[in-house]
Structures are given as structure tokens and as C-alpha cells.
C-alpha positions, 0 to 999 in steps of 0.5 A: 612655527605654525606659519611655517607648518602652513607655508610648508602645507601650501608648498606641498599642495602646490607641487605636483603629485608623484606616483609611487611606482615601487622600489626606485633604482638605487643611486637616484633621488627617488631611491635615496627617499625610498631608502630613507622611508624604509629602514634596512637590516644587513641591507634587507628592507622590512619586506624581506625580513617579513618574508624571511621570517615567514619562511623561517616559520614554515621551516620550523613548522615543517621540521617539527612535523606539523605539516604531517599532522595537518595532512593526517588531520585533513586525510582523516576529515577526508576519510570520515567525509568519505565514510559519511558519503558511503553511509549516505550512499548505503542509506539511499540505496536501503531507502530505495530498496525499501521503497521498491520492496513497498512498491511490489508489496502493494502491487502484490496485495493489489493483485491478491485483493483483485484475485480475491475480489474475482473469487468472492464474485465467482463464489456468490455466483455459484451460490446464488446459482446453487440456491436457484437450483436448490429452490427449483429442486425443492418446489419440484419435489414439493409439488411431486409430493403434493401431487402424490398425496392428492392422488393417494386421497383421490385413491382413498375417496374413490375406494371409499366411494367404492366401498359405499356403493358396494355396501349400498349394493349389498343393502339393496340386495338384501332389502330386495332379497328380504322382500322377495323372500317375503313374497315368496313365503307368502306364496308358500304359505298360500300354496300350502293352505291351498293344498290343505284345502284340497 
């Protein structure tokens, strides 16, 4: 038995290979071999039966409304995707608006800080100038007060000197008058004594 199998295998190896070009025409040797390799039911081979079964399955699905359910599911999924895209677009727009608002707020804050800095510099300059003017005015006022005080003291000293000079003059006049009075008294007494002697 094994010898027969080996001989048939050797004979098949010696035969040239025949390319399978699909179903052979009926009435030919190749067609007979093809028909022998594929069983048929009602004149239909297995490929035709599978195709008819697939068409029947699709028809049943269409009849029970599976396609409409699938289409509805796909439409619902598409609507969900559209809603997600719309929400994403809205979030993007809101983010861009917030970014623009933040940039505007930053620019406004920078402008306000620059304005405040300029105002602070102007105010500091004004305060310095006012302080310098006030200091000059205070110095001038104190200088005037000092000059007035010196002038008053000078006038007081001059009045005191004049009073002392007047006092000294009065005292000198009194001493002179006293001395003259003594001389006159002596002369008067001498004259009276001379008259009495006569």
C-alpha cells in the first residue's frame, strides 16, 4: 500500500503543474474536475450559496429595521461629534476671549502703572520744589527776624548809651553847678563881709 502511494506521489511530481484559472467551462475535462471538487445544490456551488445567504441576511436585517437603527446610531454619534466639536470651538473662542481680555488687562495695568509712575515723579518733583521754596522762605523770614532783632538791640543799645550820656551830662552839669554855686557862695560871703567892714 505504501509502495502504491509513493508511486502515485512520484508520478504526480513528474507531471507539470496546471495553473488554476478559476472555474472551467462545462463540458471540458477541467470543468468536470472543477465540478467534482465543488459540490452543488440546486445547480449552485458553495460560493453562490454563500452569496445568496449573505443577501438573505442583509434582506432580513433591512426588513427588521436594523439598518435604520444603525443609521440612527451613526447619526447620533455624528450629532455627538458635532456637539463636541461645537463645544470645543466655543471653549476655544472663550479661551481666546479670555486671552485677549487678559492681554488688554495687562496692557491697561501697564499703562496705569506708567501713569502712576509719571504722576509720582511729577508729585515728587513738586514736593521737592515746594520744600526748597519753603526752606528759602523760612531762611529769609528768619534772616529778617534776626536782622530786626539785631536792629532792635542796636536801637536799644543806642538809646541806653544816649541815656547814659544824658545822665553823665546831667551829673557833670550838676557837679559844675555845685562847684559854681560854692564859688558864688564864697564870693557872695566875701562881698558881704567886705561890705560889713566898711
